[in-house]
C-alpha positions in Angstrom: 131.3 71.7 -130.3 130.9 68.5 -132.4 131.6 69.3 -136.1 132.0 65.8 -137.5 130.3 62.4 -137.4 131.3 60.7 -134.1 133.7 57.8 -134.4 133.6 54.8 -132.1 136.8 56.1 -130.5 135.1 59.4 -129.7 132.1 57.7 -128.2 134.4 55.6 -126.0 136.2 58.7 -124.8 132.9 60.4 -124.0 131.9 57.3 -121.9 135.2 57.5 -120.1 134.8 61.2 -119.3 131.2 60.6 -118.2 132.2 57.7 -115.8 134.9 59.9 -114.3 132.8 63.1 -113.9 129.1 62.2 -113.7 129.1 62.0 -109.9 131.3 65.0 -109.4 129.4 67.6 -111.5 126.4 69.1 -109.8 123.4 70.3 -111.9 123.9 74.0 -112.6 122.3 74.7 -115.9 121.5 78.4 -116.6 118.4 79.5 -118.5 118.2 81.0 -121.9 117.7 84.4 -120.4 120.8 84.0 -118.3 122.8 83.1 -121.5 121.3 86.2 -123.2 122.2 88.4 -120.2 125.8 87.0 -120.2 126.3 87.9 -123.8 124.8 91.4 -123.5 127.1 92.1 -120.6 130.3 91.0 -122.4 129.8 91.7 -126.1 128.4 94.2 -128.6 125.3 92.5 -130.1 123.1 93.5 -133.0 119.7 91.8 -132.8 118.3 90.2 -135.9 114.6 90.3 -136.5 114.4 88.0 -139.5 111.8 85.2 -139.3 114.1 82.7 -141.0 116.7 83.1 -138.3 114.2 82.7 -135.5 112.6 79.7 -137.3 116.0 78.1 -137.5 116.4 78.3 -133.7 112.8 77.1 -133.0 113.2 74.3 -135.5 116.4 73.1 -133.9 114.7 73.0 -130.5 111.5 71.2 -131.6 113.2 68.7 -133.9 115.8 67.6 -131.4 114.3 65.4 -128.6 117.0 66.4 -126.1 116.1 70.1 -126.4 112.4 69.7 -126.9 112.1 67.8 -123.7 113.4 70.9 -121.9 110.3 72.8 -123.0 107.5 73.2 -120.5 104.3 71.4 -121.6 102.4 73.4 -124.2 105.2 76.0 -124.5 106.7 77.2 -127.8 110.2 78.4 -128.3 111.0 82.1 -127.8 114.0 82.6 -130.0 116.4 85.6 -130.0 118.9 86.0 -132.8 121.8 88.4 -133.2 125.3 89.0 -134.4 128.3 89.3 -132.1 130.1 92.3 -133.5 133.8 92.5 -134.2 134.5 95.1 -131.6 135.4 95.3 -127.9 135.6 91.9 -126.2 134.0 90.3 -129.3 137.1 90.9 -131.4 138.7 87.7 -130.1 136.1 85.6 -132.0 137.1 87.1 -135.3 140.7 86.1 -135.1 141.5 83.3 -137.6 142.4 80.8 -134.9 139.0 81.2 -133.3 136.8 81.0 -136.4 134.9 77.9 -137.2 136.3 75.4 -139.7 133.5 76.1 -142.0 134.3 79.8 -142.2 137.9 79.1 -142.7 137.2 76.5 -145.5 135.0 79.0 -147.3 137.3 81.9 -146.5 134.4 83.8 -145.0 134.8 86.9 -142.9 131.1 86.9 -142.1 129.6 88.0 -138.8 129.2 85.6 -136.0 125.6 84.5 -135.6 124.1 83.4 -132.3 120.6 82.1 -131.6 119.2 81.4 -128.2 115.8 80.0 -127.2 114.8 81.8 -124.0 112.4 78.9 -123.0 114.6 75.8 -123.4 118.0 77.4 -123.1 119.1 75.9 -126.4 121.7 78.0 -128.2 123.6 77.9 -131.5 126.6 79.7 -132.8 127.8 80.0 -136.4 131.2 81.3 -137.1 133.1 80.8 -133.8 133.7 77.5 -132.0 135.4 79.5 -129.2 132.1 81.4 -128.5 130.1 78.2 -128.6 132.5 76.6 -126.1 132.2 79.7 -123.9 128.5 79.5 -123.8 128.5 75.7 -123.2 130.9 76.2 -120.2 128.8 79.1 -118.9 125.5 77.4 -119.2 126.3 74.2 -117.3 124.3 71.0 -117.2 121.0 69.9 -115.8 120.1 66.4 -114.5 119.1 65.1 -118.0 122.4 66.4 -119.5 124.3 64.7 -116.7 122.9 61.3 -117.8 124.1 61.9 -121.3 127.8 60.9 -121.9 128.1 63.3 -124.9 126.7 66.3 -123.1 128.9 65.7 -120.1 132.1 65.1 -122.0 131.4 68.2 -124.2 130.8 70.3 -121.1 134.0 69.1 -119.5 136.0 69.8 -122.7 134.6 73.4 -122.7 135.4 74.2 -119.1 138.8 72.7 -119.6 139.3 75.0 -122.6 138.8 77.9 -120.3 141.0 76.6 -117.5 138.1 75.9 -115.1 138.6 72.1 -114.7 140.0 72.4 -111.2 136.7 73.8 -109.8 134.6 71.1 -111.5 133.1 69.8 -108.3 131.8 73.3 -107.4 129.9 73.7 -110.7 
């Protein structure tokens, strides 16, 4: 998860990772519904039905060329928003070391927010970089993502965080 303005050194590193991995990784991107199902199977979720939350997800899809290009022609986003609860397997995301820097700076103990667009597969997480990385590693990449050095390097970093780098070529 990128949480700062990219530096030239970061961009160079992304290019290096991309050149190393672009021909090894196979397209394997999962849909928004598959992401939703993954979360429902693993964690306790509380769905949010607030228009503002849904509009945030939809706006992020439509205002970002990379994500809006994943929308079928004429389709509109279908956002689902919810909190991951601090219970069961979700407790790990509430540990201090797994909270986002923004939450730590503000000393927030707020709930972890997740938004997923079921059409484009776009997702957002507020409150836990670990959960964001898990979703990135689970979702995978499509052909367009594999042509993008940042997307590829970000994906590789996420699967590396979960110890799955050895099976990169089977993804």
